[in-house]
VOKOLMAR-871276 format. One line per field, with one value per residue (C-alpha): residue number from 1; residue in three letters; x, y negated, z. Coordinates in pm, 1 decimal, m for minus. Layout:
VOKOLMAR-871276
num <- (NUM ...) $
residu <- (ALA ...) $
x <- (X ...) $
y <- (Y ...) $
z <- (Z ...) $
This chain:
VOKOLMAR-871276
num <- (1 2 3 4 5 6 7 8 9 10 11 12 13 14 15 16 17 18 19 20 21 22 23 24 25 26 27 28 29 30 31 32 33 34 35 36 37 38 39 40 41 42 43 44 45 46 47 48 49 50 51 52 53 54 55 56 57 58 59 60 61 62 63 64 65 66 67 68 69 70 71 72 73 74 75 76 77 78 79 80 81 82 83 84 85 86 87 88 89 90 91 92 93 94 95 96 97 98 99 100 101 102 103 104 105 106 107 108 109 110 111 112 113 114 115 116 117 118 119 120 121 122 123 124 125 126 127 128 129 130 131 132 133 134 135 136 137 138 139 140 141 142 143 144 145 146 147 148 149 150 151 152 153 154 155 156 157 158 159 160 161 162 163 164 165 166 167 168 169 170 171 172 173 174 175 176 177 178 179 180 181 182 183 184 185 186 187 188 189 190 191 192 193 194 195 196 197 198 199 200 201 202 203 204 205 206 207 208 209 210 211 212 213 214 215 216 217 218 219 220 221 222 223 224 225 226 227 228 229 230 231 232 233 234 235 236 237 238 239 240 241 242 243 244 245 246 247 248 249 250 251 252 253 254 255 256 257 258 259 260 261 262 263 264 265 266 267 268 269 270 271 272 273 274 275 276 277 278 279 280 281 282 283 284 285 286 287 288 289 290 291 292 293 294 295 296 297 298 299 300 301 302 303 304 305 306 307 308 309 310 311 312 313 314 315 316 317 318 319 320 321 322 323 324 325 326 327 328 329 330 331 332 333 334 335 336 337 338 339 340 341 342 343 344 345 346 347 348 349 350 351 352 353 354 355 356 357 358 359 360 361 362 363 364 365 366 367 368 369 370 371 372 373 374 375 376 377 378 379 380 381 382 383 384 385 386 387 388 389 390 391 392 393 394 395 396 397 398 399 400 401 402 403 404 405 406 407 408 409 410 411 412 413 414 415 416 417 418 419 420 421 422 423 424 425 426 427 428 429 430 431 432 433 434 435 436 437 438 439 440 441 442 443 444 445 446 447 448 449 450 451 452 453 454) $
residu <- (MET THR ARG PRO THR ILE LEU ILE VAL GLU GLU ASP PRO ALA LEU ARG ARG ARG LEU ARG ARG VAL LEU ALA SER GLU GLY ILE GLU VAL ILE ASP ALA SER ASP GLY SER GLU ALA VAL ARG SER ILE SER VAL SER ALA LEU ASP LEU ALA ILE VAL GLY SER SER ALA ALA GLY THR ALA PRO SER LEU GLU VAL ALA GLN GLN ILE ARG ARG SER CYS ALA GLY ILE PRO ILE ILE LEU ILE THR SER ARG SER SER GLU GLN LEU ALA ILE ALA ALA LEU ARG SER GLY ILE ARG ASP TYR PHE THR HIS PRO VAL PRO PHE ALA GLU LEU THR ALA SER VAL LYS ARG CYS LEU THR ALA ARG ALA PRO ASP ALA ARG SER PRO VAL ASP GLY ILE ALA GLN ALA ARG ALA ARG MET ILE GLY ASP GLY PRO ARG MET ARG GLU ILE HIS ALA TYR ILE GLU GLN VAL ALA ALA MET GLU SER THR VAL LEU ILE THR GLY GLU THR GLY THR GLY LYS GLU LEU ALA ALA ALA LEU ILE HIS GLN GLY SER ARG ARG ARG GLN GLN PRO PHE VAL HIS ILE ASN CYS ALA ALA ILE PRO ASP THR LEU LEU GLU SER GLU LEU PHE GLY TYR GLU ARG GLY ALA PHE THR GLY ALA ASN ALA ALA SER ALA GLY LYS LEU LYS LEU ALA ASP GLY GLY THR VAL LEU PHE ASP GLU ILE GLY ASP MET SER ILE TYR ALA GLN ALA LYS ILE LEU ARG LEU LEU GLU SER ARG GLU ILE GLU ARG LEU GLY GLY ARG GLN SER LEU PRO VAL ASP VAL ARG VAL VAL ALA ALA THR ASN GLN ASP LEU GLU ARG LEU MET ILE ASP GLY ARG PHE ARG LYS ASP LEU TYR PHE ARG LEU ASN VAL ALA ARG ILE HIS LEU PRO ALA LEU ARG GLU ARG LYS GLU ASP LEU PRO ALA LEU VAL ASP HIS TYR ILE ARG GLU PHE SER ARG VAL LEU GLY ARG HIS VAL ASP GLY ILE SER ASP GLU ALA LEU ALA ALA LEU LEU ARG HIS ASP TRP PRO GLY ASN VAL ARG GLU LEU ARG ASN VAL VAL GLU SER THR PHE ALA THR LEU SER SER PRO ARG ILE SER LEU SER ASP LEU PRO PRO ALA TYR ARG GLY GLY LEU GLY GLY PRO ALA ALA ALA VAL PRO GLU GLY ASP ARG GLU ARG LEU LEU ALA ALA LEU SER ALA THR LYS TRP ASN LYS SER GLN ALA ALA ALA ARG LEU ARG TRP SER ARG MET THR VAL TYR ARG LYS MET ALA LYS TYR HIS LEU VAL ASP ALA GLY HIS VAL ALA GLY ALA HIS GLY ASP GLU PRO ILE) $
x <- (m679.4 m839.8 m1169.1 m1140.0 m1294.1 m1482.4 m1598.3 m1934.0 m1996.3 m2360.5 m2618.0 m2917.0 m2963.8 m3168.2 m2893.6 m2633.5 m2824.4 m2859.7 m2490.1 m2402.8 m2617.2 m2475.0 m2112.5 m2163.9 m2295.5 m1953.3 m1774.0 m1673.1 m1671.6 m1845.5 m1805.6 m2047.7 m2051.4 m2303.3 m2060.1 m1696.6 m1607.5 m1737.5 m1551.6 m1217.8 m1269.9 m1336.7 m1015.0 m819.3 m925.0 m965.2 m741.7 m951.8 m910.4 m1155.6 m1406.6 m1740.0 m1856.8 m2217.5 m2392.0 m2763.4 m2953.5 m2685.2 m2512.6 m2155.8 m1953.8 m2009.1 m1912.7 m1592.4 m1508.0 m1555.5 m1337.6 m1065.9 m1090.4 m1043.9 m753.6 m576.4 m615.4 m523.7 m356.9 m333.5 m698.6 m902.5 m1225.6 m1545.3 m1794.3 m2173.3 m2323.8 m2662.7 m2549.4 m2274.9 m2081.7 m1740.0 m1665.7 m1744.6 m1530.8 m1230.3 m1289.6 m1325.0 m1006.3 m815.4 m948.5 m808.8 m1143.2 m1092.1 m1446.2 m1786.9 m2153.2 m2477.7 m2820.7 m2996.0 m2696.9 m2609.5 m2519.8 m2379.3 m2139.8 m2051.0 m1968.3 m1748.9 m1562.0 m1512.0 m1363.6 m1125.5 m1004.2 m958.9 m774.0 m533.8 m481.7 m485.1 m265.3 m304.0 m212.9 133.7 455.4 595.5 831.6 546.1 337.9 596.8 669.6 302.4 288.5 573.0 311.4 208.1 564.3 578.2 931.4 1197.5 1498.8 1821.3 1729.2 1387.1 1514.9 1753.6 1472.4 1244.4 1511.5 1596.6 1232.7 1199.4 1499.4 1392.2 1030.9 1136.5 1329.0 1200.6 1436.8 1324.6 1319.7 1382.4 1240.8 1362.1 1273.9 1110.1 738.6 540.4 796.2 579.5 717.3 384.4 338.5 689.9 608.2 284.6 473.6 721.0 427.3 259.5 577.0 637.1 511.4 290.1 94.5 m233.1 m208.4 m282.8 m81.6 m131.6 m27.5 56.5 114.1 363.2 318.1 m55.9 m36.7 38.0 233.0 m78.7 m253.6 46.9 13.3 m363.0 m350.6 m56.3 m66.3 m435.9 m602.4 m814.3 m1166.7 m1166.4 m804.0 m913.7 m1231.3 m1430.0 m1260.8 m1590.1 m1449.9 m1105.3 m913.7 m654.5 m445.5 m296.9 6.3 m205.5 m426.4 m112.0 m20.4 117.1 149.4 340.5 326.9 441.0 561.3 519.9 692.5 892.7 1130.5 848.3 816.3 906.4 1196.3 937.7 756.1 1085.2 1166.5 836.3 902.4 1255.4 1117.1 876.5 1162.5 1375.8 1116.5 845.1 597.3 342.4 164.8 m183.1 m281.3 m437.5 m300.2 m98.9 98.9 295.7 147.8 359.1 318.3 454.1 497.6 743.7 838.2 882.0 960.5 944.8 1058.6 1125.6 1372.5 1748.7 1766.0 2144.0 2114.3 1839.3 2070.5 2345.7 2093.7 1976.6 1624.4 1642.7 1772.8 2081.9 1981.1 1644.2 1807.8 2037.5 1743.7 1548.8 1828.3 1876.1 1752.4 1750.1 1550.7 1588.3 1328.7 1467.8 1296.0 1106.0 1349.0 1624.2 1438.9 1262.7 1297.0 1000.5 780.9 620.9 512.0 374.8 177.8 38.3 m60.6 m250.8 m424.7 m560.7 m649.6 m852.5 m1006.0 m1135.4 m1260.7 m1416.3 m1556.1 m1361.7 m1175.2 m831.3 m579.0 m257.7 m62.7 88.0 462.0 451.0 271.6 501.2 806.4 681.1 631.8 982.5 1124.7 951.7 1154.7 862.8 923.6 607.6 731.0 490.9 205.8 239.0 245.5 m70.1 m248.4 m144.5 m278.1 m600.2 m642.6 m636.5 m948.9 m1154.8 m1133.0 m1017.2 m1221.6 m1032.7 m922.0 m558.9 m395.5 m233.7 0.2 m292.0 m465.7 m182.6 m203.2 m17.3 267.4 351.6 362.4 722.8 640.6 674.3 309.0 357.1 517.5 863.9 783.9 785.5 1156.1 1316.1 1667.6 1936.2 1997.8 1856.2 1520.5 1494.0 1566.9 1321.8 1044.2 1106.9 1111.9 790.6 616.2 708.1 630.1 1006.1 1051.1 1419.8 1404.3 1114.9 1278.0 1599.4 1404.1 1231.0 1563.3 1750.6 2000.3 2129.9 1991.0 2335.7 2331.2 1996.0 2127.8 2450.4 2270.1 2017.2 2308.8 2478.4 2168.4 2058.6 1725.4 1534.0 1223.3 931.9 675.8 633.5 534.0 280.2 2.2 48.2 m245.8 m382.0 m295.2 m103.0 244.8 580.9) $
y <- (1873.1 1557.5 1451.9 1137.0 821.9 567.6 220.4 108.5 m266.6 m327.2 m574.0 m355.8 m104.2 132.2 155.4 195.7 493.3 650.3 609.6 753.2 1064.2 1120.4 1088.8 1287.6 1575.7 1579.3 1618.3 1252.3 1053.2 716.9 385.9 113.3 m264.4 m527.8 m807.8 m895.9 m988.9 m659.7 m478.5 m638.4 m546.0 m185.7 m178.8 m299.4 m4.8 279.0 449.0 428.2 602.4 398.7 112.4 73.8 m287.9 m360.7 m685.3 m592.0 m902.8 m1149.0 m1160.7 m1075.3 m1350.8 m1244.1 m883.6 m990.5 m1217.4 m926.7 m707.1 m972.4 m991.1 m615.8 m629.7 m894.6 m685.1 m351.9 m386.6 m14.3 85.9 170.4 m31.3 54.7 m224.9 m196.7 m502.6 m628.4 m709.0 m618.3 m829.0 m850.9 m1151.6 m946.8 m658.7 m887.5 m1054.0 m713.0 m588.6 m892.1 m833.3 m481.4 m304.8 58.1 111.2 m56.1 37.3 m154.6 m112.1 125.4 312.1 626.6 836.4 1131.8 904.8 715.5 1040.6 1151.8 818.9 850.3 1196.5 1069.9 788.4 1020.5 1277.1 1009.0 878.5 1210.3 1081.1 1387.5 1634.4 1513.0 1426.0 1071.3 1167.1 1326.0 1014.3 776.4 1006.7 1002.0 625.8 589.6 648.8 286.7 158.0 150.8 167.1 432.6 229.9 248.9 m43.5 92.9 446.8 312.3 118.8 425.3 631.9 362.4 304.4 676.1 655.5 334.0 444.6 735.4 501.2 254.8 m22.5 m374.3 m435.0 m753.2 m755.0 m1025.5 m1111.8 m1373.0 m1445.6 m1172.0 m891.7 m681.8 m744.7 m684.3 m352.8 m243.7 m322.4 m124.6 172.0 162.5 176.4 461.0 665.4 616.9 798.5 492.2 546.7 624.4 306.9 m52.0 m235.5 m606.5 m871.3 m1215.7 m1503.2 m1718.7 m2015.6 m2028.6 m2058.8 m2409.0 m2437.9 m2563.9 m2231.8 m2001.9 m1872.7 m1825.3 m1650.5 m1421.1 m1367.6 m1415.0 m1602.0 m1551.7 m1676.8 m2043.4 m2098.4 m2400.9 m2571.3 m2331.5 m2016.0 m1856.8 m1505.2 m1351.1 m1273.0 m996.8 m1177.4 m1032.9 m875.0 m677.7 m568.6 m415.6 m229.4 112.7 21.0 m215.9 m592.3 m773.7 m1130.8 m1251.0 m1570.7 m1579.3 m1832.3 m2088.0 m2052.8 m2352.7 m2333.1 m2336.3 m2036.1 m1854.3 m1877.6 m1709.0 m1423.3 m1382.8 m1339.3 m1072.3 m879.6 m902.8 m829.0 m638.9 m833.5 m1105.3 m1350.9 m1470.2 m1833.2 m1875.8 m1539.0 m1478.8 m1173.5 m1037.0 m754.2 m484.9 m446.8 m161.3 m276.7 m215.6 m547.5 m593.8 m943.8 m1068.3 m1387.3 m1535.9 m1782.2 m1765.1 m1721.0 m1750.9 m2096.4 m2190.6 m2093.6 m2317.3 m2601.4 m2540.5 m2439.2 m2074.2 m1932.5 m1716.9 m1496.9 m1425.0 m1355.1 m1093.3 m936.0 m906.8 m810.0 m451.8 m269.2 m488.7 m429.8 m668.1 m638.1 m734.5 m984.6 m839.8 m1006.2 m792.2 m465.5 m512.5 m140.8 m102.0 m355.7 m116.4 120.2 m172.3 m300.5 46.6 75.5 m253.0 m174.3 147.9 m21.0 m300.8 m59.5 152.6 m130.5 m335.6 m40.0 m122.3 109.5 m38.6 215.1 14.9 m284.7 m362.2 m364.6 m740.5 m818.0 m596.3 m750.5 m1097.3 m989.0 m844.2 m1182.5 m1369.4 m1444.1 m1378.9 m1637.7 m1507.2 m1148.2 m851.3 m1066.9 m1290.8 m990.8 m852.1 m1184.1 m1195.9 m845.5 m933.1 m1248.8 m1052.3 m860.4 m1181.3 m1227.9 m890.4 m782.3 m466.6 m154.6 m264.4 m577.5 m776.2 m1074.1 m1312.0 m1181.6 m1304.7 m1654.6 m1898.8 m1949.2 m1577.7 m1537.8 m1648.7 m1950.5 m1749.3 m1658.2 m1409.3 m1082.7 m1222.5 m1198.7 m820.3 m772.4 m936.5 m1063.4 m840.8 m467.6 m387.7 m554.9 m416.4 m64.2 m94.1 m217.0 65.8 334.0 204.1 184.2 547.5 680.7 732.2 953.5 897.1 1012.5 781.5 494.1 548.1 541.2 215.5 54.0 212.3 352.2 705.9 913.4 912.1 532.5 538.4 775.9 579.0 248.2 403.1 509.7 171.1 m22.2 232.5 300.4 608.5 777.5 613.4 861.6 1048.0 729.5 627.2 807.6 619.1 425.0 277.3 m36.5 m318.1 m179.0 m341.8) $
z <- (1649.4 1791.3 1635.9 1420.5 1566.1 1354.7 1450.8 1307.5 1305.7 1212.0 1345.2 1252.8 1539.3 1321.5 1060.7 1334.8 1474.2 1129.6 1055.9 1395.0 1332.3 984.4 1097.7 1418.2 1206.3 1036.8 1369.7 1390.9 1712.3 1666.9 1849.0 1747.2 1773.6 1672.5 1580.6 1517.2 1875.1 2006.7 1728.9 1819.5 2184.4 2079.8 1878.2 2181.7 2396.9 2144.4 1888.4 1571.7 1237.6 1027.2 1046.6 867.6 849.4 755.0 665.8 662.3 557.6 662.7 322.9 225.1 390.7 753.7 679.4 504.6 795.5 1036.4 814.2 821.4 1202.4 1221.9 974.8 1184.6 1500.0 1340.0 1001.8 925.5 970.9 656.2 621.4 433.0 363.7 343.2 178.3 68.7 m284.5 m529.6 m776.8 m937.3 m716.8 m407.4 m531.5 m573.0 m234.2 m70.5 m234.3 m111.2 239.7 244.3 200.0 95.8 m43.2 m37.7 m79.4 m122.8 38.1 41.5 178.7 m23.7 281.0 84.1 m107.7 208.7 388.6 97.8 106.4 482.3 436.4 166.8 391.6 690.1 479.8 353.8 707.8 903.0 1187.2 1407.2 1136.6 1060.4 1233.9 1225.1 943.0 745.6 802.9 670.4 374.7 276.1 321.4 70.9 m199.9 m139.7 m185.1 m561.5 m690.4 m722.2 m825.3 m623.3 m395.6 m306.4 m252.2 9.7 177.5 176.9 349.9 603.8 700.1 773.4 1006.0 1176.5 1222.7 1443.5 1673.4 1933.0 1831.1 1753.9 1377.8 1179.7 825.0 588.5 231.7 15.2 27.9 m145.1 m116.5 118.7 466.7 641.3 462.1 557.1 920.9 899.2 750.5 1038.2 1279.6 1087.8 1095.4 1467.6 1775.5 1835.4 1514.5 1695.1 1901.7 1787.0 1524.1 1591.2 1339.2 1480.3 1238.0 1427.0 1191.9 1264.2 1645.0 1780.7 2105.9 2284.2 2218.4 2231.1 2587.0 2577.6 2236.5 2307.3 2682.8 2753.7 3038.5 3346.5 3382.4 3478.9 3375.5 3170.6 3055.6 2842.1 2978.7 3080.4 3063.7 3088.3 2769.7 2739.7 2476.1 2158.7 2327.0 2571.7 2280.5 2129.6 2450.0 2363.6 1997.9 1770.8 1737.3 1422.6 1473.4 1116.0 998.2 1320.6 1165.2 1188.4 1566.7 1777.9 2024.6 2305.7 2159.6 2096.9 2467.6 2552.0 2309.6 2443.3 2794.8 2668.0 2506.9 2819.9 3087.5 2898.9 3109.6 3044.2 3269.6 3181.6 3211.9 3553.7 3665.8 3977.9 3880.3 3588.1 3386.1 3219.6 2844.5 2635.0 2275.6 1999.0 1839.2 1464.8 1336.3 979.4 810.8 469.3 619.9 672.6 1050.9 1051.0 893.5 1138.9 1427.0 1293.9 1267.6 1624.0 1517.5 1618.9 1944.8 1915.1 2206.4 2045.4 1709.3 1858.8 2043.3 1718.4 1482.1 1603.1 1294.3 982.3 663.9 371.2 95.2 m246.5 m473.0 m768.9 m1011.9 m850.0 m914.5 m1245.8 m1317.7 m1079.0 m1259.9 m1515.0 m1237.0 m1035.7 m1335.8 m1397.4 m1029.9 m1034.3 m1364.3 m1215.7 m889.0 m1048.7 m1301.0 m1014.7 m795.8 m1075.7 m1266.9 m1583.8 m1817.3 m1886.8 m2005.9 m2004.9 m2126.5 m2466.6 m2531.7 m2598.4 m2271.7 m2067.0 m2230.5 m2137.9 m1776.8 m1768.8 m1873.1 m1589.5 m1273.4 m1029.8 m757.2 m588.0 m618.5 m600.9 m473.8 m780.0 m1013.2 m855.4 m906.2 m1272.1 m1342.0 m1157.9 m1364.1 m1691.0 m1586.1 m1584.7 m1963.2 m2092.1 m2395.1 m2496.3 m2308.3 m2318.5 m2180.2 m2460.6 m2462.1 m2521.2 m2205.7 m1983.6 m1836.6 m2067.6 m1821.4 m1840.4 m2219.2 m2241.9 m2454.8 m2775.5 m2818.8 m3103.5 m3210.1 m3147.5 m2776.9 m2798.3 m2732.1 m2431.4 m2439.1 m2289.6 m2318.5 m1975.8 m2039.3 m2393.6 m2270.2 m1982.5 m2212.5 m2461.2 m2191.1 m2036.7 m2375.3 m2451.7 m2102.2 m2049.0 m2354.2 m2427.2 m2790.7 m2874.5 m2685.2 m2880.1 m3208.4 m3110.4 m3025.6 m3317.3 m3071.2 m3029.8 m2745.4 m2582.3 m2586.4 m2407.2 m2140.1 m2101.5 m2058.1 m1818.6 m1600.6 m1638.5 m1532.0 m1268.3 m1440.0 m1324.7 m1457.4 m1275.3 m1408.0 m1081.7 m895.2 m1157.7 m972.1 m646.2 m515.8 m192.3 1.9 m150.4 m252.7 m220.3) $
């Protein structure tokens, strides 16, 4: 089995050497870098299993910025942060940046080593097949309703292929995570996964950002740049928000898909590039084609394997498990003991339409931790806009059989007899309505944890 490789990004050479010695003693190969630019270059040429980002005396902001740089270049890599100070604000910022764990100075090397081993065990890319990898990654896709079961199965099938994939869905449904899971379940899983935000690259910078440039290609080009597509060579590239690309940019991407070659600014020859392309959008590409704002030839090139992620309001049977996941996640990261949510609060959340989807739900649960004074989230802990406007005990029972049943099952940990007693229904009525509304016992997914779920 190949030794795991860890990138250490730390400006203090003495600490870098100490970290290297500690990790090497555990049979880990170490690559070190002194800053973010050097770290990104290391990612482009090495298959890494984990990154440790330090901040020495520079404060927390630089280390988080470096972590975000690494996340943009390789979305699937776990990151551990070493910082000069700790606070709840830092913990939340770190969590949002995709940090898996963090430690303060002086570095507790035994605890750091244990955290590294946990991350590597969870990742373990060399120890599993692509299908095993995607099956393990499903633990981060919270939801076991009919819609999500179909998506789980389809991602397993698509991941093993080399086809281009188009992922659609509203903002906040988890398109980037789905793309990362496809990469993790593919034969390219040990190669880079590069995330490109199409909406953030203006046409004037498109070619230099994506295709790279030679030294002297333009004023300020003091050194050659490989470009994001070459950084992804051998791996997977996600073109996120591809519906926001200009027609000019679409033509460039179409050429890449057709020729599998790129040409750097100032270069004199085409360079081959081996990437699997995944595209994601929250827009209606068919409508954009009719309006002349999206190329038909590019659409048909992208739309080989199609995954549509449903809105949260279309799969509310997964909401209790998602809430439970986020409560445990924030409890762990913030060092708080929160053991659940009241029936009234859950009922209010079930009534909400969730235009921001899973991302919005995560933010709401996070917000309750700022003012929570008891070990259980109550209706009054929710932001006012999410209390359903009732503000009292009457908010406990949502309207509609499906929502009432879902709230009762969640409150009783899916005990059908207790749920029936709460609703004053017979047990057979509970079973019949569960079948009617396609509700399944979510208890076995309640222990899932890790990256942001969808």
